[in-house]
N, C-alpha and C positions, 0 to 999 in steps of 0.2 A: 536358572537364569538371575535369579539375585544374586549369586554367587558372582557370574561373570559381570553381571552391571556393578558389584560392589569392588572387581578387581580393577575396571577400568577408572573408579572411582580412586582408589586408593592407591592404586600403581603410579600415579599422575606425579610429576614433581616440578616446583616451580622457583624460580629467582627473581631478584630484585635490581634494579639500577640505583643506588644512593650515590650521588657525588660523584658519577661520571665512571665509578667503578660497578661491577656486578657482584652479587652477593649471593649465595646459594648454594648447592639447590635447597628447599624445603620440600618434605614429601607433603601431599596434599592427602586429608584425611575425610574431609567431605565436598560436595559440591562437583561440578563435572568442570574443564575446561571450554574457554570461549571458545567457541564453534565445533564441539568434539561432536564427531561422526554419530556417537551413539545418543545425543541430548532428546532427539525427537522419540526416540522408543522409551524412553521412561516416561514422558510427558504425556506421550498418547496412553501408555498404561496406568499413570496416576490420573488424570483426566476421566477416563472411562468412567473413574468410580463417582468423582464428581458427575458426571451426566446421569449417573444412575440416580444419584441423591437429586437430584434437580428434579428427573423425572416423575419419582416417587413423590416428591413433596408437593408438585403441580397438581399429581394426581389425585391427590389426597386433601388438596384444598379448594375448596368452595369460592374463597377470595381471591385468587391469583386472576389477573387479567393480563392478556397477551396486549404485544403492542400492535396498533391497528395494521401495520404493514406485516403483522406475523402470525395474525390471528388465522387463518384460512388455512397455514400449515403447519400452525401451534408450535411456531418456532420460538424456541425462549432463549437459545444461546448458542455461540457457536466458537470453535476454536481452533485458531490459525496460528503457526509456529509455537511463539510461547506467550501469546495472548489470548485472555477469554473477555469477549463479549456477550453482555445480557442483555435483552430487550424484556422490557415490561410495561405494562399500562401504568400513569403516572398516578400511582394512590399508594397507600400506605399499605394499605393488607396486601398487596401483591409484592412491597419490595420485605415485608416483613416474612414471606416466605422465601425469598432469594437470600436474606441476612440468616436464617435460619438452616439453608442449605450452605451455606458457607460456614457455619459454626459446626455444623454435623461434620462437615468435610476437611475443616480443620481437627475435629477431635482423633478422626481414624487416619488423618495422612499426617499431622504435625504442620501440614501448613499455613498459614496464617495470610491473610490481605494486606499489603503495604497502603494505609490509608493516604501515605503521600503520593504511592506510584499510581491510585487508583483514582481513575476520572468518572464523575457523572454528567453525563448530556442530557439537559432538558428541550423538549418541545410544547410549545402550546402552553407549559404550565406556571400560574401565577406564583406570587412570590411566597405568598402565605401558605401555599403547597410545597413549595421547594423547601422552604425552611421546616415545615412537618416532615420531609423525607429526607432533608439531610440530619435531621434527629436520630434516624432510622440507621442510616450509614453515613457517617460526617467523611464523603468522600470528596476531593476538590472537586470544583465545578468548572466544565470546558465549553468553550465556545466553537462552533462551526468558522472558518472551515481549520480544519486539522488535518496536518501532514500524518500518511498513516501507509506503511508500504511504499514510499518514496512518491504517492501523489496525494494531492490535498482530498480528503472529505468533505463533500458541500453538501448543503440543503436546496444549492439554486445551481444555474445555468453558470458554467465554468467562464470566469471572466479573464481580463487582461490581467489585470493586478495580483489574480490566483499565479497566474505565469510568470510572473517576473524572476522567479527564481529559477527558472527553465532556461531563459534569456542571459540572464547572469553566469549561469554555469556553462553556455557556449561561449559567451564573451571570455570568462577566464581561462578558458581552454585555449580558447586563441592567444590571449595574453600569453602564455607560456610560448608560442612557437612566433612569437610576431619579429622578433629579432633574430629568428635565425635564417641563415640561406638557404632555401629550398625551392627547387626548380618549380615549374607549372607542374611536371609529373607528380614532385613529391607534395604539392600541395592538394589535387585532385586525388590521391590516394588517401591522405588524411582526413577530405572531405567525405569521400564515400565510403570511410572505413569507420571513421571516429564521430566529427561533427554529425552527419547525418543520422545516426543511429542512438545519440544522446534523446532525441526526444520522443523516440519510436513505445517507449514502454506508457510516456504520457499520452499519445497516439490511438495505443489500442485500447485505450478506456475512453479517452474524451475526445468530443470534435474541438480542436483545438480553434480560438478565433484569428478569424482572419491577421489580425495585426500580426498577432503573435507571429504567425506564420511569416509573415513580410518581412518582419525584424530578424527573423533569424534567418530568413535566405537572402537580408542585408549582410549580414555579418559573414555568412559563407562567400557572397560576392565580394567581400570588401577582402577576404583573406586572401581569395584564388587570384583576383587581378592584382591587388595591390598588398599581398603579404600581412594584411591585418587590418591595413589603412582605409580610407575613403575610397571607394570603385567608381566612385562618380568621373566620368570621362574617360576611363582606363579600360572599360569593358570592349573587348574587341568581338565578342558575338553575343547574343541575346541569352539570357538567364534559360530561358527555355529551350533554347537550342542545346545549350549543354547538359541540359537535363533529359535529353532524349539519348535512346540506347545507342550504343555503339555501331550497332548495322543499319541504325538511319541518320549517321554522321553525328553523334553527340559523345559525349563523356561517359553516359551511364550514371551521371549522380539521379539519387531520387527526387521525384518531384514531392515536396513536403504534404502539398494539398492533397493530391491525387494519393500520397502513400495512407495518409490521415486516413481518407475514405475508405482504402481498402482494407483497414486494419480493423474498423468498426464493422464493416459489411462481414468479416471475417466473422464478429461476435454474434451477427444476427444467424449466420449458417451453424454456431453453435447451437443456439436455443433451440434449431428446428434439427439436430441430430443427436442431440447428447440429453435425451429424453431423461437418464435417470441421473444427469445432474443436478444438485439443489439448487444449485444459480438459476439454470432453466426453468428448473420447475417453477420458480419463485417468481420470474420475470412472467411465465405465461399465467399466474393464477393471479396475482399481484397486478400487473399490468395488463389486463387483460381485456381495455379497452381499445387498444390498440389494434384499429383492423390489419394491421400488417402482421400480427401474433395469431391472428383466427379469432379475435376477441368478439369480432362485430365491432 
């Protein structure tokens, strides 16, 4: 297995573009190419070692405190893609356990955390305690909201300001098509296949504010009826008629508000069915006060 992985690492070649000319190839000796399909496998194997070290040190320590949202499941860390998230109670004793685990992992693997790329987030921690914690691990301080996996991570309800990037993305896409000669059929096809799908990932995670949905629909209407300009006075039929299924006389465009609700209902369905899912278990245990989840 090690030989196969090293063959993928050492058999790669690279070239560089310098002053408009391509120079190379250069044979790779360490590291994997960006987007290499084998990348997740070495990461999983290596992080398994960190997982064992972390669990061992927490088990042997009497001072480690779990984050209040992770205490009941004894959840201390998560790995996703190439990111490592560690959760702990905001005290020096707990952070020392994490630091010793990182040092032990660095000793056996040769991988050390990059202080400039590692970020620490504080919640309900006073300035004096923050200073003490940063003396243990001098990571950069981060503030919420922060973008992760394409959506903002928030400690509050999603607001209009947080969705500005989503509106701007739809607007910039329309600007690329604004001056092209497109028929109504071409515009409706672009709306159905491209524009209506741009917010689906956000809509599957958050309930989008009504203002955001109205702004996106305003852009869609302007593009459909007027090629990207204002649709005021140009619409032939109401937008809700356009959003009806074709069998009911519409054009089959998704109603963004209803689609948002359907996607979120799908998340509740996952909670009810996926008993072995860590996320579903966490929701049931931590957010157990919600009567719809059976917590009374």
